[in-house]
C-alpha positions in Angstrom: 143.2 62.2 167.0 140.2 63.7 165.0 137.9 64.1 167.7 140.5 65.9 169.6 141.6 68.2 166.7 137.8 69.0 166.4 137.4 70.1 170.1 140.5 72.4 170.2 138.8 74.1 166.7 135.5 74.4 168.7 137.4 76.0 171.7 139.5 78.0 169.6 136.0 79.4 167.9 134.4 80.0 171.4 137.5 82.2 172.2 137.0 84.3 169.8 133.4 84.5 170.3 134.2 85.2 174.2 136.5 88.1 172.8 133.8 89.8 170.8 131.4 89.4 174.0 134.1 91.5 176.5 134.4 93.8 173.6 130.6 94.5 173.2 130.2 94.7 177.1 129.0 98.2 178.1 127.2 98.4 181.6 124.7 101.8 181.9 126.2 104.1 184.7 122.7 104.2 186.6 122.4 100.5 186.5 125.9 100.1 187.3 125.2 101.8 190.5 123.0 99.4 191.9 123.7 96.0 190.4 126.5 93.9 191.9 128.9 91.7 190.0 127.8 88.5 191.3 124.2 87.6 191.9 122.2 88.0 195.0 119.7 85.6 196.3 116.4 87.1 197.2 114.1 84.9 199.1 110.4 84.4 198.0 108.7 86.9 200.4 111.4 89.8 199.8 110.6 89.2 196.2 106.9 89.3 196.5 106.9 92.3 198.7 109.1 93.7 195.9 106.9 92.9 193.1 103.9 94.9 195.0 105.8 97.8 196.0 106.5 98.4 192.1 103.3 97.7 190.8 101.2 99.5 193.3 103.0 102.7 191.5 103.8 101.6 188.0 101.4 98.9 187.1 98.3 101.1 188.2 99.2 103.9 185.9 100.0 101.4 183.1 96.7 99.7 183.4 94.9 103.2 183.7 96.5 104.6 180.8 96.2 101.6 178.4 92.4 101.7 179.7 92.1 105.4 178.5 94.1 104.5 175.4 91.7 101.5 174.6 88.4 103.5 175.3 89.5 106.6 173.4 90.1 104.4 170.6 87.1 102.3 170.5 85.1 105.8 170.6 84.6 105.4 167.2 83.2 101.7 167.3 80.7 102.8 169.9 79.7 105.4 167.9 79.2 103.2 164.5 75.8 102.3 165.9 75.0 106.0 167.1 74.4 107.2 163.7 77.6 109.1 163.4 77.7 107.5 159.7 74.3 109.5 159.0 75.2 112.7 161.0 78.7 113.1 159.5 77.1 112.1 156.1 79.8 109.4 155.7 79.6 107.4 152.5 81.4 104.3 151.0 84.5 103.6 152.7 84.8 106.8 154.5 83.7 105.2 157.6 86.6 102.5 157.1 89.1 105.1 156.3 88.4 106.9 160.0 89.9 103.4 161.3 92.8 103.8 159.0 93.7 107.5 159.5 94.3 106.9 163.4 97.3 104.6 162.7 98.7 106.9 159.8 99.0 109.3 162.5 100.6 106.8 164.7 103.2 105.9 162.1 103.8 109.6 161.6 104.2 110.4 165.2 106.5 107.5 166.4 109.9 109.0 165.3 109.7 112.0 167.3 108.0 110.4 170.2 111.0 108.1 170.4 113.4 110.9 170.4 111.5 113.1 172.6 111.2 109.9 175.1 115.3 109.8 175.1 115.2 113.7 176.1 112.3 114.4 178.5 111.4 112.3 181.7 109.2 109.5 180.7 106.4 110.4 183.1 106.1 113.8 182.3 106.2 113.2 178.8 103.5 110.8 179.3 101.4 112.8 181.0 101.6 115.7 178.4 101.0 113.1 175.9 97.9 111.9 177.5 96.5 115.0 178.0 97.0 116.0 174.6 95.0 113.0 173.1 92.3 113.6 175.8 92.0 117.2 174.2 91.7 115.8 170.7 88.9 113.2 171.7 87.3 115.8 173.3 87.3 117.9 170.1 86.1 115.2 168.1 82.7 116.1 169.3 83.2 119.3 167.4 83.5 117.4 164.1 80.4 117.4 161.5 81.9 115.8 158.7 84.5 113.5 157.4 87.3 115.7 156.7 87.0 117.2 160.3 86.8 113.5 161.9 89.9 112.4 159.6 91.8 115.4 161.0 91.2 114.6 164.7 91.8 110.9 164.3 95.0 111.6 162.6 96.1 113.6 165.6 94.9 110.8 168.2 97.4 108.3 166.4 100.3 111.0 166.8 99.5 111.3 170.3 99.1 107.6 171.2 102.1 107.0 169.3 104.5 106.1 172.1 102.7 103.0 173.6 104.7 100.1 173.0 104.9 98.3 176.3 107.2 95.5 177.5 106.0 93.5 180.0 106.1 89.9 180.8 103.2 87.5 180.1 100.8 88.1 183.1 101.3 91.8 183.2 101.3 92.4 179.5 98.0 89.9 179.7 96.6 92.5 182.4 97.5 95.4 180.1 95.9 93.9 177.3 92.8 93.4 179.6 91.9 97.1 179.6 90.6 96.1 176.1 87.8 94.3 177.6 87.4 96.5 180.5 87.1 99.2 178.2 84.5 97.3 176.5 82.3 96.9 179.3 82.5 100.4 180.6 82.3 101.9 177.3 79.4 99.7 176.8 77.6 101.1 179.5 78.7 105.2 178.7 77.7 104.6 175.0 74.2 103.0 176.3 73.7 105.8 178.6 74.5 108.9 176.2 72.6 107.0 173.4 69.5 108.3 175.6 70.3 111.8 175.1 68.3 112.7 172.5 66.6 116.2 171.2 69.6 118.2 172.1 71.8 120.3 169.9 74.8 117.9 170.4 74.5 114.5 169.4 74.7 111.4 171.2 77.9 110.1 170.1 79.7 113.7 170.5 78.6 113.4 173.9 80.2 110.3 174.3 83.6 111.9 172.7 83.0 115.1 175.0 82.9 113.0 178.3 85.6 110.6 177.6 88.1 113.2 176.4 87.5 115.3 179.3 88.1 112.2 181.5 91.6 111.3 180.0 92.5 115.0 180.7 91.9 114.4 184.3 93.7 110.9 184.3 96.9 112.6 182.6 96.9 115.2 185.4 97.0 112.1 187.8 99.9 110.0 186.2 102.2 113.3 185.9 102.0 113.6 190.0 102.2 109.8 190.8 104.2 107.8 188.1 108.2 108.0 188.6 110.5 108.7 185.5 112.4 105.5 186.2 113.2 102.7 188.9 116.5 104.3 189.7 115.2 108.1 189.9 112.3 107.2 192.1 112.1 109.3 195.3 109.2 106.6 196.4 111.6 104.0 196.6 114.6 103.7 198.9 118.2 102.5 197.8 117.9 99.2 199.0 114.4 98.6 197.4 116.4 99.9 194.0 119.5 97.6 194.2 116.8 94.7 195.1 114.6 95.6 192.5 117.3 95.4 189.8 118.8 92.4 191.1 115.3 90.4 190.8 115.7 90.7 187.1 119.0 89.7 186.5 118.1 85.9 185.0 115.9 87.7 182.4 119.3 88.6 180.7 117.5 91.4 178.7 118.9 94.1 180.8 116.8 97.3 182.1 118.5 100.3 180.1 121.4 101.7 178.5 121.5 104.8 176.6 124.2 104.3 174.2 122.8 103.5 170.5 125.0 100.6 169.3 124.7 100.2 165.6 125.8 96.6 165.4 123.0 95.5 167.4 120.6 97.9 164.9 121.8 95.8 162.3 121.7 92.7 163.8 118.2 93.1 164.3 117.5 94.1 160.9 119.6 90.8 159.7 117.7 88.4 162.1 114.7 86.0 160.8 113.2 85.6 164.1 112.7 89.4 164.5 111.1 89.3 161.0 109.2 86.5 162.3 107.7 88.9 164.9 107.2 91.4 162.5 105.5 89.0 160.5 103.2 87.7 163.3 102.3 91.1 164.3 101.0 92.3 160.9 99.1 89.0 160.4 97.3 89.4 163.7 96.6 93.1 163.6 95.2 92.7 159.9 92.5 90.5 161.6 91.8 92.4 165.1 91.9 95.9 163.8 89.2 95.3 161.6 87.0 93.4 164.1 87.7 96.4 166.5 86.3 98.9 164.2 83.4 97.0 162.5 82.1 94.7 165.6 79.0 96.3 166.5 78.3 96.6 163.0 78.6 92.9 162.3 76.9 92.3 165.7 74.1 94.5 165.0 73.6 92.6 161.4 73.2 89.4 163.5 69.4 91.0 164.3 70.2 93.1 167.5 69.0 96.8 167.9 71.6 99.6 168.2 71.1 99.8 172.1 71.1 95.7 172.5 74.5 96.0 170.4 75.8 98.8 173.0 75.0 96.4 176.1 76.4 93.3 174.6 79.7 95.0 174.6 79.8 94.5 178.4 79.3 90.4 177.8 82.1 90.8 175.0 84.7 92.6 177.3 84.2 90.1 180.0 84.8 87.6 177.8 87.9 89.1 176.2 88.8 89.5 179.8 88.5 85.8 180.6 90.5 85.0 177.3 93.5 87.2 178.3 93.8 85.9 181.7 93.4 82.5 180.7 95.7 82.7 177.9 98.6 84.1 180.6 97.8 81.3 182.6 97.8 78.6 180.3 101.5 80.1 178.7 102.8 80.3 182.3 101.4 76.7 183.1 102.8 75.3 179.9 105.8 77.2 179.3 104.8 77.0 175.6 103.8 80.3 174.3 104.3 79.4 170.6 102.0 76.3 170.8 99.4 78.2 172.9 99.3 80.9 169.9 97.3 78.3 167.7 94.1 79.4 168.3 91.3 77.5 166.4 88.2 79.0 168.3 88.7 82.2 166.1 88.9 79.9 163.0 85.8 78.1 163.8 83.7 81.4 164.6 84.8 82.7 161.6 83.9 79.9 159.8 80.2 79.8 161.1 79.7 83.5 160.5 80.8 83.1 157.1 78.6 80.4 156.0 75.4 80.8 158.0 73.1 83.9 157.1 71.9 85.5 160.2 67.9 85.2 161.0 65.9 85.9 164.4 66.4 82.2 165.6 70.1 81.7 165.2 71.5 85.4 165.9 72.6 84.4 169.4 74.2 81.2 168.1 76.3 83.8 165.6 76.9 86.1 168.5 78.4 83.2 170.2 80.7 82.7 167.0 81.8 86.2 167.1 82.7 85.7 170.5 85.1 83.0 169.3 86.7 85.1 167.1 87.8 87.3 170.1 90.2 84.5 171.3 92.7 86.2 168.4 92.7 89.1 170.5 95.2 87.3 173.0 97.6 87.0 170.1 98.7 90.5 170.5 99.8 90.1 174.1 101.7 86.9 173.5 103.6 88.4 170.7 104.9 91.4 173.1 105.7 88.7 175.6 107.9 86.7 173.5 109.5 90.1 172.4 110.3 90.8 175.8 111.6 87.9 176.8 113.5 86.9 173.7 115.0 89.9 172.6 118.2 91.5 174.6 120.5 94.3 173.8 118.8 97.6 174.4 119.7 99.0 171.0 118.6 95.8 169.5 115.3 95.6 171.5 114.2 99.3 170.8 114.7 98.6 166.9 112.9 95.2 167.5 110.1 97.0 168.9 110.1 99.9 166.2 110.0 97.1 163.5 107.1 95.4 165.0 105.5 98.7 165.9 105.5 99.4 162.5 104.1 96.3 161.7 101.3 96.7 164.3 100.5 100.1 163.0 100.5 99.0 159.2 98.3 96.2 160.1 95.6 98.2 162.0 95.7 100.7 159.4 95.0 98.5 156.5 92.6 96.3 158.5 89.5 98.5 158.3 89.8 98.3 154.3 89.6 94.7 154.6 85.6 95.5 155.1 84.3 97.1 152.3 80.7 98.7 152.3 79.8 96.9 149.1 80.0 93.6 151.1 78.0 95.0 154.0 76.4 93.7 156.3 77.9 90.2 156.2 81.6 91.0 155.0 82.2 87.8 153.4 84.8 88.5 151.4 86.5 90.3 154.6 86.4 87.2 156.5 87.7 85.2 153.4 90.6 87.4 153.9 90.7 86.4 157.4 90.9 82.8 156.7 94.0 83.4 154.6 95.6 85.4 157.4 95.0 82.7 159.8 97.0 80.2 157.7 100.0 82.8 157.4 100.2 83.3 161.3 100.4 79.9 162.0 103.2 79.4 159.1 105.0 82.0 160.9 104.5 80.6 164.4 106.0 77.3 163.4 109.2 78.9 161.5 109.7 81.0 164.9 109.7 78.0 167.0 112.0 75.9 164.9 114.4 78.9 164.5 114.1 79.1 168.5 114.7 75.9 169.2 117.8 75.3 167.3 119.6 78.5 168.6 118.7 77.3 172.2 120.5 73.9 171.1 123.4 75.5 169.6 124.0 77.6 172.5 123.8 74.6 174.9 126.3 73.0 172.8 128.6 75.9 173.0 128.3 76.0 176.6 129.6 72.2 177.1 132.0 72.8 174.5 133.5 75.8 176.2 133.4 73.9 179.9 135.4 71.0 177.8 132.6 68.1 178.3 130.5 66.0 176.2 126.8 67.6 175.2 123.7 65.8 176.4 120.5 67.0 174.9 118.6 65.5 177.5 119.9 67.4 180.4 119.2 71.1 179.5 116.6 71.6 182.2 119.3 71.1 184.9 121.3 73.8 183.0 123.4 76.0 185.5 123.9 79.4 184.2 125.7 82.2 186.2 124.1 85.4 184.6 127.3 86.9 184.6 126.3 89.4 181.4 122.7 90.3 182.5 123.5 94.0 182.8 126.2 93.8 180.1 124.1 94.8 177.1 124.7 92.3 174.8 122.3 90.7 172.4 120.3 87.5 172.9 122.4 86.0 170.1 125.8 87.2 171.7 125.1 86.6 175.3 126.4 82.8 176.3 123.9 82.7 179.3 120.9 83.8 176.9 118.2 81.2 176.4 114.9 81.7 174.6 111.8 81.2 175.7 109.3 79.0 173.2 
């Protein structure tokens, strides 16, 4: 009798939840024009064709733009061993502040950029944005002191503030691979520029000028080639648009919805899972940001010349690409993102650099140890991959991205200050801080996994209860989901069909 009453109570609760879901259903008009009520089967060959149809138009622009962004931001690291500190008379922590001010600009530019993206065509706004940051990079060549360099780095941050891309594991990893590509290409360009001597323009100024002009050319291209959205793209026919929307139905994260929903924003602010993402972002960028700005100075301190350090960027870039692609493959193969994110090589590499003084005999070993710290770069793409797959509801997703973006910018802003000039060249205090950040990062990963596992179990129990059956925890691998609410702009918590990726 008691068991029957409990089942009735559970059904009643489920009915209330269903009513709340129905009240929150809101399908975007553009999406509704192409999305069917029932799911359509797409065969593997058609799905593959659609994938490449989209990516030859979108992915090329995405990767090229991130390459330019990463290369432009990396100019400071290349210039660090091209006498920029001496030529600009940078003293004490002033070099670190050049790394910090960039992300202050990012934070200032984030809100107006978000508003402008809602008002103007995305591709056209992106093109103007990229062109503006190219101009700013080129203008950096005219900076001769700390004040002027601070100004252009701040402006660069403002013009880069719209890039928080939401892609799946492999595509996000390809995007982040551009960090490695820019190290290789940038290292070659910097190596060539460093041979430019005896002229009124310094080698590091030539580097800024060349990269800035190249970025402006790329901006013109993406303004011509990139469509503003899949639904408005003239390069896709109507059937392609319909199938493109259908193939992402199972994501349960939707595509777009232009209505701001306050309850979704509040849910994001109160959701402990979202705060785990924020803390993962902060603790990872506090490490990654500092290594990015100081990598060439750290490597040169091992005993390598400045020209050798620039060439070693090529090897570092290739290693970064292997890490990104390998991490994406491992996540896809194991389907255990949170476990893969527990990176041990970075901790081991940091320990070696911290404990062993450099000399002529061990500089290659220390270089390998530094490359091991680059495993931590993969954390950034995995965090965004988790967010893209585990957060639903357009307002909740945009709020989550804004929160994690602020964490990303704040972490990168503070990261260069971890490395103090008084601690050079070994920066042992900075690496001690990195050890502490590794511990915090892993703690938040464990908390995240526990929360997501519990939520999945609760959703499966609710699904069984609504169907009037018995819960079997071992059968969730064969769980049948209709994906009826895929385009209804429900949050991950309220959509009964949503399941979290671990």
